N, C-alpha and C positions, 0 to 999 in steps of 0.2 A: 383287399380289394384292390382291382386294377384302376388306374387313373383313367379318367374320361376328360376326352379335349372337346372344345366348343366348337361347332361347325363354322367353317371358313365363310367368313363373308364376301360375298359377290360383289366385285367391282362394277359400278354403273357402267353400260354401254358407253353413255355420253363421255365418261371420263376416258374410256379406252380410245374413243375417238380423238378426244383432245392430246392424250398422251403420245397417240400415235403420229399425228400431225407435228407437234411440239418437238418429237424426237428426231423427225427428219429437218425439221427446222435448225435444231441444234447441232445436227449433225453435217449440216451444210448442204445436204440433199437438196433442200429448198432454200434458196437463197433471197435477201432483201430483195423487193421489187417483183418476185415471182408471184403468178396469179395461181390460186388455188384452183382446183376442179370447181366447177357448179355444186350445188347443193345435191343435186339429182346424181351428178356423176359420183360423188362422195358416198351418196346412200348405195349405189351399184357396187363399188369398190370395196366399201367395208361391209357390206350385207346388212346393213342395219336401216332403222326409220328414220324419215328425215327428222322427227323432234329429236332424236339422238344426236344426230349432226348438227342441228341447229344448238343445241344445247352445247355441245362440244365446242362449236363455233364461238359462244358467248363466253366460255371461259378463256379462250385464247385471246379474245378481244379484251378482255379484264385483263389478261396479262401482259396486254401491249406487244402481242407478237403477230397479229393481223388486225387488219382494217378493210373497211369498205372503200374501194377505188372507182374509178369511172364505171359507169351502168352498174353500180352496186356490186362488182365484183370482189371478191375476197383477195386481199394482197399482202404479202408478207412483209412484215416491217421488223425495225430494231425497236425494241422498247426504250423510251426515255428514263431518265433516273427516276421520275417521280410515279411512273408506271411500274418500276422495278421496288421501288420502295413500297408503295400501296401493296403489291403483291406479297411483298416479304412480310409486312405490318399484317396483312390478313392471315397469312399462314401459321404466324407466330400467335396471333389471337386464337385461331381455330386449335392450335397443337396447346392451346392452356397457359402461355405466358402468364407470369403473375406479376403485379406492380412490383415486389421486390426485385425479381429478376430484370425487369427493364431499368430499374434504378441503379442496380449495380454494374448494368452495363452502360448506363449514362455516365456514371462516376467511373469508369475506367477509359471511356472513348472520348467524351467532351474535353476533360484537361489535356490531353494529349492532342486532341485537335486545337485546343487554344494555344499550345505550344508550336504547333506547326503553322497556326496563324500567324503568329508573332513572328515568325520568319518569312511567310508567303505572301501575306495578304498586302494587295495594291492598293493605291490611292482609291480607284473605283469602289473596291470592297470595303476600305474603310468609309468612304463617304456612305455606303449604302447601310452601314452599321449605324453611323452619326443619325441618318434620316430615321431608321426603326427606333433608335434610341429616343430622338427628339420628339416623336409623335407619343411618347408618354405623358409630354407636357400638357396635352390636349385631352387627355383621357379623364374622366370622371372615376375618381376612386371606389364609388360603389358599382362602376361598371365591369363586373367580373368577366363578361364574354369578350369586351374590348382589351381587358388586360391579357386575358388568355392568349387572344390572338397576337398582341404585340409579343409576349414572351417567347412564344413559338415562331414567330417571323424573326426574333432576334437569333435563336440558335439557327434558323435556316439559313439567314443572311450569311453568317460566319461560316457555315459549311459550303456554301455556295462559293465562297471566295479561296476554299482551299485547292481548287484545280486536280481533284481527285474522285472521280466519279464513283469509284466502288466505296469510299470512305462518305461521300455525299449521300449515297443511296442507303447506306447502313444508319447515318445519323438522320435522316428524314424519315426512315421507317420507325425509329424510335420517339421522334416527335409526334408522328401520327397516332402512336399507341398510347401515348401520355396526354396528349393535348385535351382528348375528350374529357378527362376526369380532372383536369386541372383547375375547371370553374368552380367545382365544389370546394376545393382546397382553399382558392383564393377569397372565396366568400367568408370562411371560417378562420383565415390567418391575419392576425393583426398587422395593420401597417404593410400589407402586401405590396400594394403599388410602390411606396417608398424603399422597400427593400429590394425588390427588383430593379429599381431606377439606381440604386447605388452600385449594386453588383455589376449590372451592366457598364456604368460609368467607369469603374475600376478596370473592368476587362477590357474597354476600348483602350483607355490611357495605356495600359500595359502593351496592347498590340501596337500603338503608334509609336511605343518605347522600344519595340524588338524585344521586350522583357519576357522571354519564355516561361522563367519561373513564375514571375508576379502573375501571368495569364493563366497559366494553370492553376495556382493556388485560389486565385478568385474564381475561377471557374469550379474548382471543387465546393469553395464556400457557397457559389450559387445553387449547385446540385443537392447538397447537403441541405441548405435552407429550404429548397423545395421539398425534399423527402421529409422535413420535420414538418412542413405544412400537410403533408398527408397523415402525418401521425397526429396533428393536432385537430385535423378534419375527422379523425378516427376512420381512416380508411383502411380496412384490412389489406395488408400488404401482401398477404399470402393469396388473395382473391385473384381469380383469373380476369385478365382485361378482357372487356366485352366489346 
């Protein structure tokens, strides 16, 4: 019996519009600050409907590649780190990334980020970490949403001080993917607030002493403790992150 192939899926027209414009931006044909043609002109040039153009533009805006400027004209822009991270996080979730995959990546990247931070963080970055850590004292141990917000903010503050926008975008995308599920974990993990406070304190002390090995060691412990929390909360680590 001969093999039968499934029909090829047709790419939506709006996606073709977005890809075409994105391609010209990435190639440099459209540079930052350039005005895009009007919607009517784009419809005529691409030979598509206005709804397809608008949906394609919406995708580009979500990716941080275009924005509305004066007189509501569309302007090419460079996406900032948070927009890059949000786009990466969204793409990974749509691609089926699992909790286990994210934790494996956290376990690889954050200890190395902590080592780099021990060499690189300046006084302002350390002060920011102290401020975030100090906020733990004012959090109710039963307020899981506040604990989650602080835990993610600590990771973010450390990443911000590295002076590496590529690493920052990667770490921030991981923060976005894991943050939404942490509330359930913290709700079901004994002494979650105290354990987070202790790990953060040890990490900050190591950073202040420029102790790369200790910073990486405590960051590893912190990530592993969070992962144990997912197991305690009976989160399926093979489940897709939604």
